[in-house]
RODO-2510 file (C-alpha; in nm, 4 decimals, decimal comma):
residues 573
     n   res          X          Y          Z
     1     m    11,4271     7,8086     7,3754
     2     n    11,8122     7,7971     7,5250
     3     k    11,9868     7,9584     7,7433
     4     r    12,1371     8,2190     7,4994
     5     i    11,7906     8,2923     7,3569
     6     h    11,6898     8,3791     7,7609
     7     l    11,9887     8,5829     7,8429
     8     l    11,9153     8,8015     7,5306
     9     l    11,5688     8,8635     7,6062
    10     l    11,6561     8,9129     7,9505
    11     l    11,9201     9,1486     7,8085
    12     a    11,6601     9,3576     7,6010
    13     w    11,4337     9,3902     7,9196
    14     i    11,6584     9,5237     8,1163
    15     i    11,8433     9,7513     7,8711
    16     i    11,4791     9,9260     7,8068
    17     g    11,4093     9,9233     8,1848
    18     s    11,8074    10,1294     8,1798
    19     c    11,6430    10,3429     7,9554
    20     l    11,3277    10,4424     8,0958
    21     r    11,5058    10,4664     8,4150
    22     f    11,7697    10,7336     8,2719
    23     i    11,6855    10,9248     7,9847
    24     g    11,6133    11,2742     8,1587
    25     l    11,7107    11,1804     8,4666
    26     e    11,8803    11,4943     8,6416
    27     k    11,5883    11,6901     8,4320
    28     l    11,4054    11,8083     8,7742
    29     p    11,5231    11,9574     9,0267
    30     p    11,4680    11,7558     9,3675
    31     w    11,1716    11,7803     9,5619
    32     t    11,2054    11,8006     9,9350
    33     d    11,2261    11,3998    10,0486
    34     e    11,5187    11,4179     9,7291
    35     c    11,7226    11,6615     9,9159
    36     a    11,6415    11,5205    10,2735
    37     t    11,7902    11,2028    10,0854
    38     i    12,0678    11,4053     9,9704
    39     v    12,1125    11,5947    10,3118
    40     f    12,1531    11,3060    10,5346
    41     s    12,3440    11,0480    10,2798
    42     l    12,6048    11,3379    10,3270
    43     g    12,6175    11,3000    10,6360
    44     n    12,5114    11,6667    10,6179
    45     t    12,2206    11,8533    10,8890
    46     f    11,8956    12,1022    10,7962
    47     r    11,9875    12,2251    11,1327
    48     h    12,1975    12,4549    10,9863
    49     v    12,0127    12,6416    10,7936
    50     p    11,8833    12,9262    10,9815
    51     l    11,4916    13,0204    11,0304
    52     n    11,3386    13,3717    11,1022
    53     q    11,5392    13,5052    10,8716
    54     i    11,6419    13,6346    10,5791
    55     i    11,8791    13,4012    10,3892
    56     n    12,0530    13,4269    10,0423
    57     v    12,0157    13,1045     9,8092
    58     d    12,3951    12,9316     9,9127
    59     v    12,2978    12,9902    10,2895
    60     l    12,0045    12,7831    10,1996
    61     l    12,1929    12,5369     9,9755
    62     q    12,4791    12,4829    10,2337
    63     p    12,3147    12,1505    10,3333
    64     l    12,3619    11,9644    10,0118
    65     q    12,7078    12,0770     9,9540
    66     v    12,9933    11,7524     9,9303
    67     i    13,2235    11,7633    10,2427
    68     s    13,5154    11,6392    10,2601
    69     n    13,5278    11,5128    10,6517
    70     t    13,2096    11,3704    10,7146
    71     e    13,2045    11,0349    10,8073
    72     i    12,9336    10,7261    10,8426
    73     s    12,8686    10,8245    11,2030
    74     n    12,7716    11,1446    11,1004
    75     v    12,4754    10,9864    10,8198
    76     t    12,3615    10,7980    11,1323
    77     e    12,3414    11,1338    11,3625
    78     s    12,1437    11,3301    11,0992
    79     l    11,9007    11,0119    11,0184
    80     f    11,8331    10,9539    11,4470
    81     n    11,8346    11,3242    11,5358
    82     e    11,5959    11,4693    11,2307
    83     s    11,4503    11,2025    11,0797
    84     t    11,1928    10,8816    11,0457
    85     h    11,4190    10,6676    10,8413
    86     p    11,6402    10,2992    10,9351
    87     p    11,9671    10,4297    10,7793
    88     v    12,1102    10,1498    10,5136
    89     y    12,0554    10,3047    10,2411
    90     f    12,1562    10,5709    10,3139
    91     i    12,5571    10,4734    10,4579
    92     i    12,4748    10,2820    10,0974
    93     n    12,4509    10,6047     9,8710
    94     h    12,7131    10,8163    10,1245
    95     l    12,9614    10,6223     9,9964
    96     w    12,8007    10,6315     9,6506
    97     m    12,7935    11,0127     9,6629
    98     k    13,1368    11,0495     9,8440
    99     a    13,2746    10,9059     9,5192
   100     f    13,0709    11,0894     9,2147
   101     s    13,0013    11,4046     9,3876
   102     p    13,3504    11,6945     9,3621
   103     t    13,4393    11,8093     9,7111
   104     g    13,3276    12,1681     9,8453
   105     e    13,0496    12,1591     9,5047
   106     l    12,6507    12,1470     9,4772
   107     a    12,5979    11,7516     9,5223
   108     s    12,5523    11,5419     9,1991
   109     v    12,1289    11,5617     9,1695
   110     f    12,2262    11,2756     8,8688
   111     a    12,4589    11,0869     9,1148
   112     a    12,2017    11,1138     9,3566
   113     r    11,9532    10,9266     9,1502
   114     s    12,1403    10,6845     8,9875
   115     l    12,1904    10,4747     9,2520
   116     s    11,8180    10,4609     9,2734
   117     a    11,7796    10,4016     8,8778
   118     i    12,1001    10,1234     8,9282
   119     l    11,8933     9,9130     9,2159
   120     g    11,5160     9,9161     9,0098
   121     i    11,7735     9,7734     8,6832
   122     i    11,8881     9,5157     8,9117
   123     s    11,4990     9,4271     8,9809
   124     i    11,4032     9,3412     8,6446
   125     p    11,6109     9,0070     8,6248
   126     a    11,5986     8,9916     8,9676
   127     m    11,1537     8,9858     8,9109
   128     f    11,2895     8,7125     8,6507
   129     g    11,4398     8,4793     8,8959
   130     f    11,0852     8,5501     9,1624
   131     g    10,8265     8,4275     8,8524
   132     y    11,1314     8,1566     8,7269
   133     l    11,1954     8,0204     9,0959
   134     v    10,8241     8,0316     9,2498
   135     f    10,6151     7,9012     8,9067
   136     r    10,8934     7,7166     8,7287
   137     s    10,8324     7,8552     8,4199
   138     a    11,1095     8,0563     8,2225
   139     l    10,7615     8,2024     8,0459
   140     v    10,6771     8,3784     8,3833
   141     g    10,9744     8,4592     8,5141
   142     h    11,0554     8,6997     8,1334
   143     i    10,7105     8,8794     8,1205
   144     a    10,7685     8,9255     8,4291
   145     a    11,1141     9,1019     8,4238
   146     a    10,9631     9,3053     8,0995
   147     l    10,6289     9,4060     8,2902
   148     m    10,9502     9,4937     8,5895
   149     a    11,0997     9,7105     8,3080
   150     v    10,8158     9,8709     8,1708
   151     s    10,6107     9,9306     8,4783
   152     p    10,5467    10,3352     8,5579
   153     y    10,4946    10,2566     8,9200
   154     n    10,8990    10,1150     8,9563
   155     i    11,0404    10,3550     8,6696
   156     f    10,8694    10,6671     8,8950
   157     l    11,0466    10,4693     9,2109
   158     a    11,3781    10,4532     9,0501
   159     r    11,3815    10,7945     8,8945
   160     e    11,3879    10,9618     9,2288
   161     a    11,6918    10,8967     9,5015
   162     r    11,4757    10,7412     9,7334
   163     h    11,5400    10,4067     9,9242
   164     y    11,2074    10,2416     9,8148
   165     t    11,4308    10,0520     9,5303
   166     l    11,6046     9,8676     9,7350
   167     v    11,3789     9,7949     9,9633
   168     i    11,1137     9,6775     9,6755
   169     l    11,4749     9,4616     9,5723
   170     l    11,5016     9,3017     9,9384
   171     l    11,0689     9,2872     9,9398
   172     i    11,1497     9,0285     9,5994
   173     a    11,4438     8,7982     9,7822
   174     s    11,2118     8,7843    10,0996
   175     l    10,9052     8,6978     9,9216
   176     s    11,1406     8,4322     9,6844
   177     c    11,1561     8,2831    10,0615
   178     f    10,8018     8,2872    10,1432
   179     m    10,7508     8,1139     9,8505
   180     k    10,9896     7,8386     9,9364
   181     a    10,8449     7,8140    10,3228
   182     i    10,5447     7,8137    10,1353
   183     e    10,6327     7,5376     9,9173
   184     v    10,7718     7,3299    10,1581
   185     i    10,5363     7,3282    10,4247
   186     r    10,2773     7,2191    10,1328
   187     n    10,5048     6,8884    10,0454
   188     h    10,6049     6,7951    10,4119
   189     q    10,9092     6,8626    10,3567
   190     r    11,2282     7,0669    10,5245
   191     l    11,3295     7,4217    10,5161
   192     p    11,6501     7,4138    10,4393
   193     i    11,8542     7,5635    10,6744
   194     w    12,0542     7,8238    10,4114
   195     v    11,7424     7,9300    10,2673
   196     g    11,5988     7,9996    10,7164
   197     l    11,9201     8,2067    10,7078
   198     t    11,9406     8,3839    10,4006
   199     w    11,5399     8,4894    10,4935
   200     v    11,6111     8,6481    10,8338
   201     i    11,8978     8,8161    10,6816
   202     i    11,6876     8,9714    10,3978
   203     n    11,4158     9,0641    10,6784
   204     a    11,7391     9,2606    10,9500
   205     l    11,8437     9,4234    10,5919
   206     g    11,4848     9,5418    10,4863
   207     i    11,3592     9,6578    10,8153
   208     a    11,7122     9,8570    10,8315
   209     t    11,5730     9,9928    10,4485
   210     h    11,2326    10,0831    10,5217
   211     f    11,0182    10,0528    10,8873
   212     f    10,6999     9,9612    10,6774
   213     f    10,8722     9,6673    10,5178
   214     s    10,7430     9,5010    10,8482
   215     l    10,4268     9,5450    10,7199
   216     a    10,5293     9,2783    10,4608
   217     l    10,6747     9,0366    10,7371
   218     f    10,3374     9,0542    10,9244
   219     v    10,1191     8,9490    10,6318
   220     q    10,3845     8,6563    10,5486
   221     a    10,3494     8,5319    10,8720
   222     c     9,9913     8,5912    10,8396
   223     v     9,9660     8,4014    10,5274
   224     l    10,2214     8,1390    10,6184
   225     l     9,9645     8,0966    10,9379
   226     l     9,6634     8,0631    10,7025
   227     h     9,8499     7,7598    10,5252
   228     i     9,9508     7,5631    10,8556
   229     a     9,5920     7,6123    10,9822
   230     k     9,4449     7,4990    10,6352
   231     q     9,6161     7,2056    10,6443
   232     v     9,5017     7,0857    10,9657
   233     k     9,2139     7,1414    10,9202
   234     n     9,2312     6,8655    10,6310
   235     n     9,4118     6,6568    10,8839
   236     k     9,7312     6,7294    10,5658
   237     w     9,9388     6,9275    10,8587
   238     v    10,1985     6,6785    10,9284
   239     p    10,4549     6,8369    11,1911
   240     i    10,7862     6,7734    11,1129
   241     g    11,0389     6,8525    11,4388
   242     l    11,2743     7,0023    11,2748
   243     n    11,1754     7,2190    10,9930
   244     w    10,8758     7,3532    11,2814
   245     l    11,2021     7,4616    11,4794
   246     r    11,3320     7,6069    11,1567
   247     i    11,0456     7,7325    11,0573
   248     l    11,0037     7,9385    11,5053
   249     g    11,3466     7,9979    11,3958
   250     v    11,3371     8,2395    11,0862
   251     a    11,0215     8,3726    11,2881
   252     f    11,2586     8,4648    11,6012
   253     g    11,5605     8,5765    11,3870
   254     t    11,2999     8,8650    11,2238
   255     f    11,1581     8,9299    11,5043
   256     s    11,4733     9,0349    11,6940
   257     a    11,6085     9,1863    11,4118
   258     s    11,2842     9,4304    11,4580
   259     v    11,3631     9,4263    11,8372
   260     v    11,6370     9,6828    11,8226
   261     w    11,4701     9,9219    11,6011
   262     l    11,2070     9,9769    11,8501
   263     p    11,3862    10,2902    12,0652
   264     i    11,4207    10,4497    11,7055
   265     l    11,0256    10,3322    11,6511
   266     a    10,9240    10,5003    11,9827
   267     k    11,0267    10,8542    11,8866
   268     i    10,8250    10,8527    11,5881
   269     r    10,5297    10,8561    11,7255
   270     g    10,3878    11,1849    11,7289
   271     n    10,7028    11,3510    11,4926
   272     e    10,6307    11,6585    11,3165
   273     l    10,7668    11,4734    10,9767
   274     t    10,4692    11,1564    11,0487
   275     t    10,1671    11,3199    11,0762
   276     w    10,0525    11,4138    10,8373
   277     v     9,8976    11,0548    10,7245
   278     s     9,6708    11,1105    11,0353
   279     d     9,6083    11,5001    11,0006
   280     g     9,2588    11,3840    10,8978
   281     s     8,9853    11,1472    10,8325
   282     p     8,9151    11,0515    10,4512
   283     n     8,5495    10,9814    10,3523
   284     f     8,4637    10,5982    10,2919
   285     i     8,6094    10,6235     9,9242
   286     e     8,8718    10,8404     9,8439
   287     p     9,1582    10,5519    10,0420
   288     i     8,9613    10,2843     9,7814
   289     w     9,0003    10,5457     9,5195
   290     r     9,3512    10,6228     9,5764
   291     l     9,4512    10,2593     9,5837
   292     f     9,3030    10,1823     9,2691
   293     l     9,4891    10,4602     9,1018
   294     w     9,8387    10,3184     9,1968
   295     i     9,8033     9,9481     9,1694
   296     i     9,7005    10,0158     8,7884
   297     s     9,9624    10,2578     8,8095
   298     i    10,2253     9,9774     8,7597
   299     l    10,0786     9,8309     8,4282
   300     v     9,9876    10,1805     8,2704
   301     l     9,9652    10,5979     8,3433
   302     p     9,7395    10,7633     8,1065
   303     p     9,8945    11,1630     8,0767
   304     s     9,6715    11,3218     8,3562
   305     a     9,9170    11,5604     8,5639
   306     i     9,6518    11,8091     8,5670
   307     s     9,8836    12,1097     8,6395
   308     i    10,0780    12,0434     8,3375
   309     v     9,8255    11,8741     8,0884
   310     p     9,4978    12,0001     7,9742
   311     i     9,2155    11,8889     8,1407
   312     w     9,0376    11,7661     7,8390
   313     i     9,3079    11,5405     7,7072
   314     v     9,3198    11,4332     8,0366
   315     i     8,9870    11,3413     8,0622
   316     i     8,9966    11,1870     7,7373
   317     s     9,3523    10,9614     7,8110
   318     g     9,1409    10,8337     8,2008
   319     t     8,8232    10,7986     8,0213
   320     f     9,0816    10,5292     7,7631
   321     t     9,2481    10,3900     7,9915
   322     l     8,9433    10,2674     8,2130
   323     l     8,8105    10,1533     7,9344
   324     f     9,1399     9,9485     7,8095
   325     l     9,1530     9,8082     8,1919
   326     g     8,7947     9,6268     8,0900
   327     w     8,9155     9,4640     7,7927
   328     v     9,2495     9,3765     7,9137
   329     i     8,9721     9,2262     8,2349
   330     y     8,8096     9,0776     7,9479
   331     n     9,0204     8,8422     7,7643
   332     i     9,1556     8,7580     8,0653
   333     r     8,8870     8,6074     8,2270
   334     c     8,8946     8,2544     8,0954
   335     t     9,2615     8,2412     8,1559
   336     l     9,2214     8,3560     8,5118
   337     q     8,9273     8,0824     8,4950
   338     a     9,1837     7,8159     8,3226
   339     q     9,4438     7,9591     8,6150
   340     q     9,2723     7,7765     8,8497
   341     l     9,2319     7,4975     8,6808
   342     n     9,6087     7,4000     8,6852
   343     s     9,6625     7,2512     8,9945
   344     p     9,9980     7,3949     9,1044
   345     s     9,9473     7,7459     8,9294
   346     a     9,6483     7,7690     9,1399
   347     v     9,8095     7,6659     9,4168
   348     i    10,0942     7,9428     9,3752
   349     s     9,9060     8,2116     9,2020
   350     n     9,6274     8,2025     9,5451
   351     t     9,8851     8,2187     9,7858
   352     l     9,9973     8,4998     9,6193
   353     k     9,7181     8,6723     9,6151
   354     e     9,6917     8,6278     9,9315
   355     y     9,9133     8,7912    10,0553
   356     i     9,8460     9,1092     9,8098
   357     f     9,4732     9,1734     9,9596
   358     g     9,6213     9,0615    10,3594
   359     a     9,8903     9,3842    10,2505
   360     i     9,5623     9,5895    10,1116
   361     f     9,2973     9,5120    10,3769
   362     l     9,5713     9,6423    10,5807
   363     f     9,6795     9,9554    10,4442
   364     l     9,2872     9,9648    10,4804
   365     s     9,2627     9,9129    10,8437
   366     f     9,5091    10,1692    10,8970
   367     s     9,3428    10,3993    10,7284
   368     y     8,9405    10,2904    10,8511
   369     f     9,0797    10,2071    11,2259
   370     l     9,3305    10,3467    11,3498
   371     g     9,2622    10,6788    11,1441
   372     i     9,6942    10,6425    10,9621
   373     d     9,5838    10,7033    10,5991
   374     l     9,8786    10,5058    10,4319
   375     t     9,7273    10,5000    10,1221
   376     l     9,8523    10,9000    10,0231
   377     a    10,1826    10,8225     9,8676
   378     p    10,2156    10,5759     9,6736
   379     r    10,5524    10,4993     9,7117
   380     f    10,3846    10,3513    10,0099
   381     q    10,1896    10,0646     9,8579
   382     f    10,6106     9,9082     9,7420
   383     i    10,4535     9,6100     9,9739
   384     y    10,2540     9,3961     9,6982
   385     i    10,4432     9,5203     9,3920
   386     p    10,6238     9,2299     9,3086
   387     a    10,3860     9,0294     9,4304
   388     i    10,1069     9,1624     9,1517
   389     i    10,3261     9,1980     8,8934
   390     l    10,4294     8,8332     8,9200
   391     v    10,0273     8,6854     8,9303
   392     f    10,0177     8,9088     8,6682
   393     a    10,2944     8,7167     8,4528
   394     a    10,1598     8,3736     8,5535
   395     a     9,8303     8,5305     8,3888
   396     l    10,0041     8,6581     8,0972
   397     a    10,1901     8,3698     8,0646
   398     i     9,9185     8,1271     7,9982
   399     c     9,7521     8,3416     7,7211
   400     w    10,1153     8,3651     7,5982
   401     q    10,0823     7,9680     7,5319
   402     q     9,6776     7,9394     7,4475
   403     g     9,8420     8,2115     7,1296
   404     k    10,0012     7,9168     6,9874
   405     n     9,6979     7,7121     6,9222
   406     f     9,4790     8,0224     6,7649
   407     h     9,2219     7,9581     6,4996
   408     s     8,9450     8,2584     6,5148
   409     q     8,5903     8,1291     6,3916
   410     n     8,4617     8,5138     6,5620
   411     n     8,4422     8,8211     6,4110
   412     q     8,4020     8,9891     6,7412
   413     f     8,7287     9,2038     6,8281
   414     f     8,6776     9,0605     7,2102
   415     s     8,6623     8,6857     7,1256
   416     a     8,8505     8,6920     6,7638
   417     i     9,2010     8,8859     6,9203
   418     n     9,4854     8,6383     6,9590
   419     k     9,6369     8,5759     7,3367
   420     r     9,9803     8,6768     7,1921
   421     v     9,8180     9,0240     7,0732
   422     l     9,6880     9,1031     7,3946
   423     v    10,0951     9,0149     7,5847
   424     g    10,2075     9,2709     7,3196
   425     i     9,9174     9,5473     7,3385
   426     i     9,9191     9,5769     7,6940
   427     s    10,3051     9,5430     7,7116
   428     f    10,3420     9,8586     7,4268
   429     m    10,0684    10,0421     7,6772
   430     s    10,2467     9,9356     7,9730
   431     l    10,5825    10,0670     7,7833
   432     l    10,3670    10,4378     7,6879
   433     g    10,3164    10,4346     8,0978
   434     g    10,6934    10,4353     8,1074
   435     v    10,7031    10,6754     7,9057
   436     t    10,4605    10,8970     8,0452
   437     v    10,7062    10,9227     8,3409
   438     v    10,9958    11,0127     8,1504
   439     g    10,7994    11,2880     8,0599
   440     n    10,6876    11,3741     8,3753
   441     i    10,3629    11,4098     8,2973
   442     g    10,1857    11,1163     8,4986
   443     y     9,9268    11,1585     8,7890
   444     l    10,2626    10,9974     8,9714
   445     q    10,3566    11,3114     9,1080
   446     h    10,5942    11,5135     9,3809
   447     h    10,6080    11,9028     9,4874
   448     r    10,7764    12,0362     9,1308
   449     p    10,9457    12,3244     9,2359
   450     d    11,0276    12,3629     8,7791
   451     i    10,6687    12,4037     8,7716
   452     l    10,6698    12,7394     9,0144
   453     a    10,9928    12,9093     8,9360
   454     p    10,9814    12,9937     8,5956
   455     i    10,6371    13,1254     8,7123
   456     i    10,8583    13,3321     9,0447
   457     y    11,1848    13,4107     8,7566
   458     k    10,9236    13,5553     8,4696
   459     a    10,7117    13,7426     8,7129
   460     s    10,9939    13,9349     8,9413
   461     q    11,2419    14,2041     8,8202
   462     s    11,2920    14,3860     9,0822
   463     p    11,4816    14,1800     9,3755
   464     a    11,2949    13,8805     9,5728
   465     i    11,1937    13,6580     9,8748
   466     i    11,0225    13,3819     9,9052
   467     a    10,8573    13,3425    10,2478
   468     t    10,7762    13,0090    10,3256
   469     s    10,5962    12,9337    10,6750
   470     h    10,8497    12,6028    10,8482
   471     k    10,7725    12,2972    11,0568
   472     h    10,9962    12,1329    10,9972
   473     h    11,2759    11,9798    10,7263
   474     g    11,0431    11,9420    10,4870
   475     q    10,9868    12,2975    10,4259
   476     t    11,3441    12,3841    10,4146
   477     g    11,3561    12,0871    10,1028
   478     r    11,0232    12,2866     9,9276
   479     m    11,2329    12,6112     9,9130
   480     m    11,6021    12,4004     9,8145
   481     g    11,4017    12,2167     9,5034
   482     l    11,3321    12,6328     9,4038
   483     a    11,6542    12,7422     9,5022
   484     l    11,8215    12,4790     9,2666
   485     e    11,5641    12,5630     8,9481
   486     f    11,6922    12,9100     9,0049
   487     k    12,0243    12,8831     8,9812
   488     r    11,9794    12,7033     8,6633
   489     l    11,7782    12,9034     8,5415
   490     s    11,9817    13,2254     8,5412
   491     g    12,2746    13,0176     8,4611
   492     n    12,6107    13,2538     8,3998
   493     q    12,4087    13,5459     8,5560
   494     f    12,3530    13,4039     8,8768
   495     s    12,3641    13,6067     9,1519
   496     s    12,2695    13,3934     9,5405
   497     n    12,1235    13,7423     9,6664
   498     d    11,8924    13,7998     9,3831
   499     w    11,6362    13,5168     9,5493
   500     q    11,6224    13,5373     9,9071
   501     f    11,4865    13,2772    10,1468
   502     f    11,2679    13,3660    10,4447
   503     l    11,1639    12,9718    10,7001
   504     l    10,8730    13,1477    10,9125
   505     h    10,9041    12,9051    11,1703
   506     k    10,6161    12,7325    11,3723
   507     n    10,7175    12,7609    11,7659
   508     f    10,5439    12,4044    11,8812
   509     q    10,5595    12,6080    12,3067
   510     t    10,3329    12,8441    12,2150
   511     d    10,1703    12,6711    11,8855
   512     s    10,2375    13,0188    11,6440
   513     y    10,3964    13,1760    11,3604
   514     s    10,4229    13,5360    11,6051
   515     e    10,7532    13,5271    11,6527
   516     g    10,8882    13,5141    11,3213
   517     m    10,6018    13,7217    11,1554
   518     e    10,7813    14,0245    11,4244
   519     i    11,1219    13,9410    11,2702
   520     l    11,0053    13,9457    10,9232
   521     n    10,7758    14,2454    10,9684
   522     k    11,0922    14,4169    11,1084
   523     q    11,3651    14,2073    10,7966
   524     l    11,0777    14,4193    10,5452
   525     t    11,1601    14,7547    10,6655
   526     q    11,5192    14,7036    10,5812
   527     v    11,5257    14,6103    10,2545
   528     p    11,5335    14,8598     9,9455
   529     r    11,2159    14,8831     9,7982
   530     p    11,0959    14,7852     9,4891
   531     l    11,0621    14,4264     9,5731
   532     d    10,8448    14,1756     9,4668
   533     l    10,7462    13,9121     9,8375
   534     w    10,6469    13,6117     9,7343
   535     l    10,4207    13,3812    10,0045
   536     v    10,5117    13,0066     9,8703
   537     n    10,2637    12,7420    10,1221
   538     f    10,2599    13,0191    10,3823
   539     r     9,9886    12,8257    10,6338
   540     t     9,9852    13,1937    10,8546
   541     k     9,7720    13,5338    10,8444
   542     m     9,9874    13,8522    10,7857
   543     d     9,9004    14,2128    10,6991
   544     l    10,1427    14,3380    10,4518
   545     e     9,9482    14,6186    10,3501
   546     s    10,1022    14,8436    10,5890
   547     q    10,4145    14,7309    10,4666
   548     n    10,3207    14,8759    10,1719
   549     c    10,3134    14,6051     9,9953
   550     f    10,0442    14,4760     9,7972
   551     i     9,8904    14,1734     9,6660
   552     e     9,9081    14,1174     9,2549
   553     p     9,5792    13,9190     9,1317
   554     k     9,7344    13,8052     8,8403
   555     y    10,0082    13,5960     9,0784
   556     n     9,7597    13,4137     9,3376
   557     s     9,7413    13,0422     9,2205
   558     y     9,8480    12,7296     9,2680
   559     a    10,1426    12,5624     9,0376
   560     g    10,3114    12,2186     9,0899
   561     e    10,1650    12,1015     9,3886
   562     y    10,2467    12,5286     9,5605
   563     r    10,0003    12,7918     9,6688
   564     y    10,2015    13,1824     9,5863
   565     k    10,0814    13,4835     9,6334
   566     l    10,2491    13,7898     9,4798
   567     y    10,3054    14,1207     9,6439
   568     r    10,4621    14,4368     9,5315
   569     c    10,6529    14,6156     9,8006
   570     v    10,6668    15,0016     9,7682
   571     a    10,8865    15,3078     9,9110
   572     n    10,7103    15,4567    10,1510
   573     n    10,6133    15,8182    10,0377
***
């Protein structure tokens, strides 16, 4: 296959991946973490949003406005004071948002998400390079690139205004250097200086993009030590002084890049923004089940958003997906055995598998032994995603090669299917999973303001107040998503005073909402009646009948990961 065909194929994967990442990119309002990304990237702060006070939409959304005089120093200051994330992505996004969002207006959701989408597209040729570098096979590279292009999980991350596509891109580069180090150790060669320096820089940027990148580096270090220990045990370890010093230099440089963040990490411990991952000990099966769901979403994703899709469709599509996965495993089991017989490929695949199982073991250890459940969110699983895609791509490459000599003498469907057809079916199912993400009907979901806002919009003919309990800017972001959707639904008839909000802040010194409830009760007596009061994710009890506010049983439910209740408030007799 000549270079032109390779380039055309790679271009095809990029075009497919681009369509899946950009179609309807701005359709959904931002969820809370996206609001945080936008606010901090603009160099703004959530602290200007009044708490324990009725506010209109304009006041609530003020942190999302583009201000001309904010600088990178404002970005880092807001992050270090109000967030738990390192600054690299936010600084890049600051420059991006400034270039594509007009000053004085609300930031463009499309602009905020497009940077992540572009980085996700770049990861497609990056996976080709990763596969070609590690397996010395353009076929493996193409299959890895194609899987990255249509992977539901990666499309899901790329369509959000978050920093995960950048950290995955850096992880692909770090794993490439890691696999090169394994290769030189195995072949008793020296690690090139430029590879060592590049590895340190990539690792430093990775940690400065997401602190969980350090978990990937920890697993890399464990696998690297495991390979050295194997060689020592088998008397194959040939210590090369200069090579040993270079690997130690990479370790020291990476460690130094990590240590500088310790003061920031110390502030994160016990932060209200992170306590949700340790708000209760999971039962034994929950973390394993969640990991299974996140891992299969790398390849397939059925229509399964139970808040949107009828339950019978969820059951049927889920059953079909499990059967499909069983069918795939049945058909590639011999391929995996052949992969083990191919010595060079086996060593490479086994190294990647050691990394994958090490990362999964680390996550489960956090869940079961430390009470920190990192399986709660799909986005945290990025540390093993590129490795899984590459291992699977290598297996499918063998399937593809076996398809050359296919001659079926068997009428059994499982045995008779051409391996190349198998690769095509798997790719098509992944593509359907990507379409599921674009249609927002998969189980990879966050808070969906677009589901709750129309319910409130249709039910409230009177002026409405949306009240929510508040601990940190996460709750502010959830209300921002609703406010933006109200603006979209109202169109030219929108008035910022039609929809008002009350952020009932928790006093952490007294561990209660009593102060805010007193203010809310007082302000409700001053608001004209009739009035609709919506309690959304309201996590404290409140006597509203004394305010002549009575619950509407029809509107007491869940929608889009929001819990809501409607109270109709009438004038006093």
